[in-house]
C-alpha positions as CSV (number, residue, x, y, z in Angstrom):
1,M,-18.3,-25.0,-17.8
2,H,-18.1,-28.9,-18.5
3,N,-21.3,-30.7,-16.3
4,S,-19.7,-34.5,-16.1
5,S,-22.6,-35.6,-13.8
6,I,-24.6,-38.0,-16.2
7,S,-28.6,-38.0,-15.8
8,Y,-30.9,-40.9,-16.4
9,P,-34.2,-41.4,-16.9
10,G,-36.2,-41.8,-14.0
11,N,-37.1,-45.6,-14.4
12,M,-33.3,-46.2,-15.1
13,R,-32.1,-45.0,-12.2
14,P,-33.4,-47.7,-9.8
15,V,-31.6,-50.1,-12.2
16,V,-28.2,-48.1,-12.0
17,M,-28.1,-48.2,-8.5
18,M,-28.7,-51.9,-8.3
19,T,-26.0,-52.3,-10.6
20,A,-23.9,-50.4,-8.5
21,L,-24.8,-52.5,-5.3
22,A,-24.5,-55.8,-6.8
23,L,-21.2,-54.8,-8.1
24,F,-20.1,-53.5,-4.6
25,L,-21.3,-56.5,-2.8
26,F,-19.5,-59.1,-5.2
27,S,-16.3,-57.1,-5.2
28,S,-16.9,-57.4,-1.5
29,V,-17.5,-61.3,-1.2
30,S,-14.5,-61.3,-3.9
31,A,-12.1,-59.4,-1.4
32,I,-12.8,-62.3,1.1
33,F,-12.5,-65.4,-0.6
34,A,-9.6,-64.2,-2.5
35,G,-7.6,-67.1,-3.3
36,N,-10.6,-69.3,-4.1
37,L,-10.6,-70.5,-0.6
38,E,-14.1,-71.5,0.6
39,P,-15.3,-72.1,4.2
40,L,-16.8,-75.6,4.9
41,K,-20.4,-76.7,3.6
42,S,-22.5,-80.1,4.3
43,P,-20.0,-83.1,2.8
44,P,-20.8,-84.6,-0.1
45,V,-23.0,-88.0,0.1
46,L,-23.1,-90.7,-2.5
47,K,-26.5,-91.1,-3.6
48,Q,-25.8,-95.1,-3.1
49,N,-25.0,-94.3,0.3
50,P,-27.4,-91.9,2.0
51,Q,-26.3,-91.1,5.7
52,T,-28.3,-92.4,9.1
53,P,-27.1,-92.1,12.6
54,E,-27.6,-96.3,12.4
55,K,-25.2,-96.7,9.4
56,I,-22.6,-93.6,11.0
57,E,-22.7,-95.5,14.4
58,L,-22.1,-99.0,12.8
59,G,-19.9,-97.7,11.0
60,K,-17.7,-96.1,13.6
61,K,-18.2,-99.1,15.5
62,L,-15.8,-101.1,12.9
63,F,-13.4,-98.4,12.6
64,F,-12.4,-99.3,16.1
65,D,-13.1,-103.4,15.9
66,R,-9.6,-105.0,15.9
67,R,-11.6,-108.1,14.2
68,L,-11.0,-106.5,10.8
69,S,-7.0,-107.4,11.1
70,G,-5.5,-110.9,10.8
71,D,-4.0,-110.9,14.1
72,G,-6.5,-108.9,16.2
73,T,-3.5,-106.0,16.5
74,M,-4.9,-103.5,13.9
75,N,-8.1,-101.4,13.3
76,C,-8.7,-97.9,11.2
77,A,-7.8,-96.0,14.6
78,V,-4.5,-97.5,14.9
79,C,-3.1,-95.4,11.7
80,H,-6.0,-92.7,12.4
81,N,-5.8,-91.8,16.0
82,P,-8.9,-89.2,16.8
83,E,-6.1,-88.2,19.6
84,K,-3.4,-87.2,16.9
85,G,-5.8,-85.4,14.6
86,F,-7.1,-88.7,13.2
87,S,-3.6,-89.3,12.0
88,D,-0.4,-91.2,13.9
89,N,1.8,-88.7,14.0
90,R,4.5,-91.2,13.0
91,E,6.6,-90.9,9.4
92,I,5.6,-94.1,8.4
93,S,2.5,-95.2,9.4
94,L,2.2,-98.3,11.4
95,N,2.2,-101.7,10.0
96,Y,1.4,-105.3,10.3
97,P,3.4,-107.3,12.8
98,T,7.0,-108.6,11.1
99,T,6.4,-105.9,8.2
100,R,6.8,-102.1,7.3
101,N,4.4,-99.1,6.0
102,W,6.3,-96.9,3.3
103,R,4.3,-93.8,3.3
104,N,2.7,-91.5,6.4
105,S,-0.6,-91.8,7.2
106,P,-2.8,-88.7,6.2
107,T,-5.6,-87.2,8.6
108,L,-9.2,-88.3,7.6
109,I,-10.6,-84.9,9.0
110,N,-12.3,-83.4,6.2
111,V,-11.7,-86.3,4.2
112,A,-15.2,-86.5,2.8
113,Y,-13.9,-83.4,0.5
114,Q,-11.6,-85.2,-1.1
115,K,-11.8,-86.4,-4.8
116,Y,-8.9,-88.9,-4.4
117,L,-7.8,-91.1,-1.6
118,F,-4.5,-91.9,-0.7
119,H,-1.0,-90.3,-1.6
120,D,-1.3,-91.6,-5.0
121,G,-5.1,-91.5,-5.2
122,R,-5.9,-95.0,-6.1
123,A,-9.5,-94.8,-4.4
124,Q,-12.0,-92.2,-5.7
125,T,-14.7,-92.8,-3.1
126,L,-14.6,-93.5,0.8
127,E,-16.1,-96.9,0.1
128,E,-13.5,-98.1,-1.9
129,Q,-11.0,-96.8,0.0
130,A,-12.1,-98.5,3.1
131,L,-11.6,-102.1,2.2
132,F,-7.5,-101.4,1.0
133,P,-5.8,-101.3,4.7
134,M,-8.1,-104.3,5.5
135,M,-6.7,-106.6,2.6
136,S,-2.9,-104.8,2.6
137,A,-0.6,-107.6,3.8
138,F,1.4,-104.7,5.1
139,E,-1.5,-103.0,7.1
140,M,-4.5,-104.9,8.5
141,N,-3.6,-108.3,6.4
142,R,-7.4,-109.7,6.3
143,N,-8.9,-111.8,4.1
144,L,-12.0,-110.0,3.3
145,D,-14.3,-113.2,2.6
146,F,-13.2,-114.2,6.1
147,V,-13.5,-111.0,7.7
148,E,-17.4,-110.8,6.5
149,E,-17.7,-114.0,8.5
150,V,-16.1,-112.9,11.3
151,I,-18.3,-109.8,11.9
152,R,-21.6,-112.0,10.6
153,S,-21.1,-114.2,13.7
154,V,-21.4,-111.3,16.3
155,P,-25.3,-111.2,16.9
156,E,-24.5,-107.6,17.9
157,Y,-23.5,-106.5,14.6
158,V,-26.1,-109.0,12.8
159,E,-29.0,-106.7,14.7
160,A,-26.8,-103.2,13.7
161,F,-26.8,-104.0,10.0
162,K,-30.4,-105.2,10.3
163,Q,-30.9,-101.7,11.3
164,A,-28.6,-99.9,9.1
165,F,-29.4,-102.0,6.2
166,G,-32.9,-103.0,6.6
167,D,-31.2,-106.7,6.7
168,G,-28.8,-108.3,8.7
169,D,-27.0,-109.6,5.6
170,I,-23.4,-109.0,6.2
171,T,-20.7,-107.8,3.1
172,R,-17.6,-106.5,2.7
173,Q,-19.4,-103.5,0.3
174,R,-21.8,-102.6,3.4
175,M,-18.9,-102.9,5.4
176,A,-17.1,-100.4,3.9
177,M,-20.8,-98.2,3.0
178,A,-21.0,-98.0,7.3
179,I,-17.3,-97.1,7.6
180,A,-17.4,-94.3,4.9
181,A,-20.6,-93.1,6.4
182,F,-18.7,-92.9,9.9
183,E,-15.9,-91.1,7.8
184,R,-18.1,-88.1,6.4
185,T,-18.6,-87.2,10.0
186,L,-15.1,-86.3,10.4
187,V,-15.3,-82.3,9.9
188,S,-13.3,-79.3,11.2
189,K,-15.5,-77.4,14.0
190,N,-15.7,-74.0,13.3
191,P,-12.0,-72.8,12.0
192,P,-10.9,-69.7,12.5
193,L,-10.8,-69.0,8.5
194,D,-14.1,-70.2,8.0
195,R,-15.3,-67.5,10.2
196,Y,-13.1,-65.0,8.4
197,L,-14.4,-65.8,5.0
198,K,-17.3,-65.3,6.0
199,G,-16.6,-62.0,6.9
200,D,-15.4,-62.5,10.8
201,Q,-12.5,-59.3,10.9
202,K,-11.7,-60.7,14.6
203,A,-11.5,-64.4,13.4
204,L,-8.0,-63.8,12.9
205,S,-4.7,-62.2,14.8
206,A,-3.1,-59.4,13.1
207,E,-0.3,-61.5,12.3
208,A,-2.5,-64.8,10.8
209,K,-3.7,-62.3,8.6
210,K,-0.4,-61.0,7.2
211,G,-0.2,-65.0,7.0
212,Y,-3.6,-65.3,4.9
213,E,-2.0,-62.7,2.5
214,L,0.8,-64.6,1.8
215,F,-1.0,-67.6,1.5
216,I,-3.0,-66.7,-1.2
217,G,-0.5,-64.0,-2.9
218,K,3.2,-63.8,-2.5
219,G,3.4,-67.2,-1.2
220,K,1.5,-68.9,-4.2
221,C,0.3,-71.7,-1.9
222,A,-3.5,-70.9,-2.6
223,E,-2.2,-72.2,-6.6
224,C,-2.9,-75.6,-4.9
225,H,-4.1,-75.2,-1.6
226,D,-7.7,-74.2,-2.6
227,G,-11.5,-74.5,-2.4
228,V,-13.5,-75.9,0.5
229,S,-11.0,-78.7,1.1
230,L,-7.9,-76.2,0.2
231,S,-6.3,-79.0,-2.0
232,D,-6.9,-78.9,-5.8
233,N,-6.9,-82.8,-5.9
234,K,-3.9,-82.7,-8.2
235,F,-0.5,-84.3,-8.2
236,Y,2.8,-83.1,-8.4
237,A,6.2,-84.2,-8.5
238,L,7.8,-82.0,-5.8
239,Y,10.9,-84.1,-5.7
240,V,10.6,-84.1,-1.8
241,P,13.7,-85.9,-0.5
242,E,13.8,-89.5,0.5
243,N,13.4,-90.6,3.9
244,V,17.5,-92.2,3.7
245,E,16.5,-93.9,7.5
246,Q,13.3,-96.2,6.2
247,E,15.4,-96.8,3.0
248,K,17.6,-99.0,4.6
249,D,15.3,-101.1,6.0
250,P,14.8,-103.7,4.5
251,R,11.1,-104.4,5.3
252,V,10.1,-100.9,3.6
253,A,12.2,-101.7,0.1
254,A,9.7,-105.8,0.3
255,T,6.9,-103.3,0.8
256,R,8.2,-101.2,-1.9
257,R,8.8,-103.6,-4.3
258,F,5.5,-105.5,-3.3
259,V,3.2,-102.7,-4.3
260,A,4.9,-102.0,-7.6
261,K,4.6,-106.1,-8.7
262,V,0.9,-105.7,-7.5
263,Y,0.5,-102.8,-9.7
264,H,2.3,-104.6,-12.6
265,Y,5.6,-102.0,-12.6
266,E,8.0,-104.6,-14.3
267,D,11.3,-104.0,-12.9
268,F,9.5,-103.7,-9.6
269,R,12.9,-106.1,-7.9
270,N,15.1,-103.3,-8.8
271,L,12.7,-100.2,-7.9
272,M,14.8,-98.2,-5.3
273,E,12.3,-95.1,-4.9
274,D,8.4,-94.0,-4.6
275,P,7.4,-94.0,-8.1
276,G,4.2,-91.8,-6.6
277,R,1.2,-92.2,-8.8
278,Y,3.0,-93.7,-11.9
279,L,2.1,-96.7,-9.9
280,I,-1.5,-95.9,-10.8
281,T,-1.6,-94.2,-14.2
282,K,1.7,-95.6,-16.0
283,D,1.9,-91.9,-17.5
284,K,5.8,-91.0,-17.6
285,N,4.5,-87.7,-16.3
286,D,3.5,-88.9,-12.9
287,W,7.1,-90.2,-11.7
288,K,7.0,-89.5,-8.4
289,A,3.9,-87.4,-8.4
290,F,1.8,-87.4,-5.2
291,K,-1.8,-85.8,-4.6
292,T,-1.7,-82.0,-3.2
293,P,-3.2,-82.8,0.9
294,T,-5.5,-80.8,2.4
295,V,-3.7,-78.2,4.9
296,R,-6.7,-77.9,7.1
297,E,-5.8,-78.9,10.5
298,I,-2.3,-79.5,9.6
299,S,-0.7,-78.2,12.8
300,K,-2.0,-81.4,13.9
301,T,-0.9,-84.1,11.6
302,G,3.0,-84.1,11.5
303,P,5.5,-85.1,10.0
304,Y,4.8,-83.9,6.9
305,M,4.6,-85.2,2.9
306,H,4.5,-88.8,1.7
307,N,7.2,-90.2,3.6
308,G,6.9,-87.9,7.0
309,I,10.5,-86.5,6.1
310,F,9.6,-83.3,7.6
311,Q,9.0,-83.4,11.4
312,T,8.0,-79.2,11.4
313,L,5.7,-76.8,9.7
314,D,9.3,-74.7,9.5
315,E,10.9,-77.4,7.7
316,V,8.0,-77.5,4.9
317,I,7.9,-73.6,4.3
318,E,11.5,-73.6,3.8
319,F,11.4,-76.5,1.5
320,F,8.7,-74.5,-0.6
321,D,10.3,-71.4,-0.3
322,Q,13.7,-73.2,-1.6
323,G,11.3,-73.8,-4.5
324,G,11.0,-77.8,-3.5
325,G,13.2,-80.6,-4.4
326,K,16.2,-80.6,-7.1
327,G,14.8,-81.2,-10.4
328,N,10.9,-80.3,-10.4
329,I,9.2,-78.1,-12.7
330,S,6.2,-77.6,-10.5
331,L,7.7,-75.1,-7.9
332,K,9.5,-71.8,-7.7
333,P,11.8,-70.3,-5.0
334,L,9.2,-67.7,-3.2
335,N,12.0,-66.0,-1.4
336,L,10.4,-65.0,1.7
337,S,12.3,-63.4,4.6
338,A,12.0,-64.7,8.1
339,E,9.6,-62.5,9.3
340,E,6.9,-63.7,5.9
341,K,7.9,-67.0,7.4
342,R,6.7,-66.9,10.9
343,Q,3.7,-65.1,9.7
344,L,3.0,-67.8,7.1
345,K,3.1,-70.5,10.1
346,T,1.0,-68.9,12.1
347,F,-1.7,-68.6,9.6
348,L,-1.3,-72.2,9.1
349,V,-1.6,-73.5,12.8
350,E,-4.3,-70.6,13.7
351,A,-6.3,-70.1,11.0
352,L,-6.7,-73.8,10.1
353,T,-7.5,-75.7,13.4
354,G,-10.4,-76.0,14.3
355,E,-11.9,-76.5,17.9
356,E,-11.6,-80.1,19.2
357,I,-14.3,-82.3,17.5
358,D,-17.1,-83.8,19.5
359,F,-16.7,-87.6,19.7
360,Q,-16.9,-90.2,22.1
361,Y,-15.7,-94.0,21.3
362,P,-17.8,-96.6,20.7
363,K,-18.6,-99.9,22.5
364,V,-17.5,-102.2,20.4
365,P,-19.6,-105.8,20.8
């Protein structure tokens, strides 16, 4: 009778056993991290802008200070409200008086993990991003040279900058660094998905687990929503429907033409739609392309898409199930059943929503 067992030299047996154990552990971890979803880790920090308690507190004060807007009515929290998932739950972000914004306000929770900022990816660091809304004519409308002098006129700020940076010199760059330091502290707290990825099988309900399998499998969500931030930091033209009611507003049209003019789009006066990342790159492949957003905390941050066209997650799931907008080449129909759509929504709501972030409003000088 043929003996199928294999005998090893005595000194080889431990090696084989350790190799088998390593393969078992690796396969177990791979099963948990299927789809390349990863639990949150310490947010990345720019070497030139290390985190300190003093700088973070200064940034929080500036974040809520209406002096940063031209008429004293706006601050960062108007569009990134802590009580609304650090978004504003509006189709289109709020705006400077007499103007209209033209895009939806993304959440700032977990923004530290993003490679590109804004829907069109025009900024690559939080320090760079922080100044855009301040000087934007349709957002905070503040002259940066002037705002430096405004903040410098407040003795409490001079002392706060001294504590944060070593001296009391107040510049727009330091203001942006402080705001960025604060924003890097906005991280989801103990989300169920992360506990599940680390091996806690009780972190998700049975329905959410089925939704998870759809997220990384048939639903193909994890092909773009992966990694720590659940975003691949790429840009896709999904041909999301235009928000017709907003497009009728002449103030939205003025903002669209203005932004196109600033980014040297030649035919800006006749522009009737949002070109997306094309305005930044001038690459025809980026026409109407927008950044893959994070889906962490998604239950708190509707309406959805760059123009807020979808009010509910049901609408979002239906859009992707249908294969995106007409003419797009990035998506194909998923053919999800009604039960599968429900399970996927349960995962998005249950697994990706962390505990309430511990937050105390600052005392603005």
